[in-house]
Steps between C-alpha positions, in 0.01 A plus 500: 500500500681329788178394668363352180802271475496372855212251468663326208835495676370340816313235302827417326676477834262224603571308180870538567462332837346207316790510255758484774328216679503298179868539417843428640756736646862426425770654717305484827477147633550292189713186529863531402535346155803505275446525128364166381714271291433560132249258349552443129130431455429869574782642291408715202235743390483879511423700813297807403523818708309825445527862616358840412850628425859385493732537797770723355862420431621142461825586678479295823744728683290813446138378482319548833149390404342197664352413161841407362699423814271203563562390141877549526509246786456233231766648272798630701707392798715663764755357738211447740125484451179444692395139533252394232251361749146554622427688820742653748790288372487704179652795687816303590826588327673205332815474286437536127800560274712466815566155637421593861398790720816637661537589864592868534852566623676801656198593708265488204725691258612215272302243298669245272301299247608211281343503154339176378666325210322432174247786495452632147328811369226465238759612242710192570779681685596377851437711809830614653613700801573789261129509415415529869740791558380680187134451594546672835687789343220527246241547778661838568590585140140464380355682803304207639221625733643301792869571438538713811239349730583132436865499395634823645688316776739340250846659514527753218125548465518866612737584216281305256192693608684831451645406160320196355687492169834465684375233741769248599330359812820372654300324772412215260807282438524189284735204510444307176730218608276411794175627339457728802354849532558699818293799609660751735251728677566831671230430759322175590167437330271256678298451180784478249417145386137605445609795288721276289190287438308794356462533122730801464795281605454239226811392313534610137786454251795732562455658156144616571470872409529744789165664427135405534444263207129583477318268262803280429497161682818408687658153530371295792588197712154381609268248333361768266640770276331815373466474123261757351371829645258758369407717801172593336392144422683200643802339666611144433717262702636170375705229665867576557667217304806509727314475829558196720348492847768546766265556796125438514478736798673785317396459136292192412453372148200668338187323379361721217693502175411864442362794697311767306403837649231701316463874562219745428211304653310715758454343843123449458550310174795311647286363785249354254777360280670324794170369634432347156852359457619729219785607729641324806582795731453877512748748643269789589290527817153347472244781444271557794180417314631152405597370843149384588475268200842352577385403847170356384583346161878469465622421851702206373697732271550775759787506747580746778868548580595663830827687471640840608338755269325834535334800337617842614487866400849649459502878545778711351656690788667740255179607326211707635270431672676196647815684591287583806493239778148603595377442144653150501348424838162621373509244220578227752208600723262529204595180318211255533689173533173310523405635158843405363453149640166467324631644174767232496242227565394494863626397845554142388800603289608839639534680833550866605865592551625786718877462461748379243532144632232245400393238754663219301846633592690394815480863620154635409371852564334506843373857539253723319558876528258629240158370593204611706592600856873448442816697422878444488505591870210266583490215247225242464567125471315483168320714242159617634373721220559835331514831683396751234457787746862471616616453140322815378639702791852385412453605137391848610790525747743394228397793280452265204119516479382546140825392337497283188593133544535231232474135601698249291366144475541203269212441259405156633149468644613478864754782486261726309227443757741582783629803312146633453430453870819685595414783259155536662657487846739783410211706365315447829809630677484822297749434222432541129580139420499304178602147401753417230504129406808356329579163345578243766836447326594866556321628811744386770815613318329832414432559870867437579644765268526835678499679163131408468412694818249238616322621813322184613434158355334164558774237512527135589805314627582134550803376688815411307548267796315489835683764702416830667796658321331431168218735597662765717853526365417414139214749474622771738876460538721802429712299254198439279450862395626551144375835361388491137500121484219252431675278754468726804296259709479747792213691338434747787869598514499415871838508675509510877837429658357375830287250309792404277725434801240260642462322168875478445549350845229240435669412169861488617522405868563125490491479880130585517245235582205467263280658767731800537524539124122495467469763773728733303288465188183573696658809657606616153144443377368717784739785419416479130129527564550801726629678187228342280684491164247238393148400589492120538163375376463121513700181515379265231499139397550398139190356333624277220271366228616205289350306209315169550786304340784646708616251765790449742486857629805593705464830684803654669477803731768673290414420137134397540404254223813319380435476128759232431314249718155539345349202320323586177517148356 
């Protein structure tokens, strides 16, 4: 079966090279452009988005799906945000609801912000310092997935993590008279301003319920507000009548009058619908068998965005057979990263990945342990190919030969194809493997919950912001293990104190040069891969298909297509 697929896959890879040559790559060497001044001639119309399924809860402080986080960038605001600009400038932190970016005081332990005047929620109530304090307490009270990893340095966070319902978070102090909010940290955090720019730190009214609000839209400050939601059918956004642009870099005035998101359209049908202009953009990955036609017939509607993103196989270290190091190493040796590259679309838009740090990061992975003629003791500079003989020997040595393994994958075309390949690979290693596809809206959270006893999965990850910590610490940090929770982002349950010490030093030592900081992340990456809690597969670019009418495309390396700036008139 594998051999019969390979001819088709390699033909597609050639088409994908044509596709890449015909399109642009934002986030690599694009010119630095701020959001353009709003032109009234392009105001109006409805931007139409489509996806196979919805993206889960509408609560911006608990949702961790790229499908909605990219949408929330047009709806909510934090004290800081990422610049709404094309190319590398889109990764810069700029003030949003705060007037300026503060300089850290007390050796990086104190940050004081001044809240802008005149910002109003979509309900008509003004944004106050009390809303800011309450929003940060709420991060812990609702069990936000990044509560510990992103905001755990705030004074009082430890107590909030232990007892969320009693969270006081004394490290966030308001002064209404001066419109100031001061954050007191227990340890310095070199990326604190970036973490405040992430969606989970958006500011909500102080009376927002202290639980995940699910399908109920919450008041917003951005140019759009969520109005109607049926997770099985559609989501609608309309203009926020109280929005007035305070910073074009942070939150520019939107062009479309409405944004409509339709659910339940399979990815194959969605491609055709976007090509023909029935929808303007699709959320799901482009199916493999459609990439060739995009390169040859729809190159003008196809865009390739280079940003830190990857596919990887998390392996549950608390479940057999992957409680065995040798079994995990076997998967790494056997994983055909060339096949994974082709299944995603070819070498024009994906590359084999041996560690947890994509090449688009300042500190990329530089060694490959699990490839032909290599090992943790004698690494190769790059992936050279599979070593099935070594992989099979490791399975036998592990004593796990013949055990049953279920692979979890999302039911999109790309993830299903990768899941089938991984299932076949595991069978070739001697396991009794099967594939269990789940809705793309559920698969990643299902993998995270330890109660589901997931053994191995096919997962993808895109950076919350371009940093090594967002791959290593976010996905494998000890503080991100939450048993029995759908928000336990550390799927393997990996916790290594030597690795954690390196990561904590890179995050907190403000005396480090950028070069020294990068070296720590690369050393942590090396130690992680020695334990093989995951099998990195590929780093990937985003292939984005838009309708013929959609103009003024603004791609940021954090939020990809900025919906508010699209012209549909």
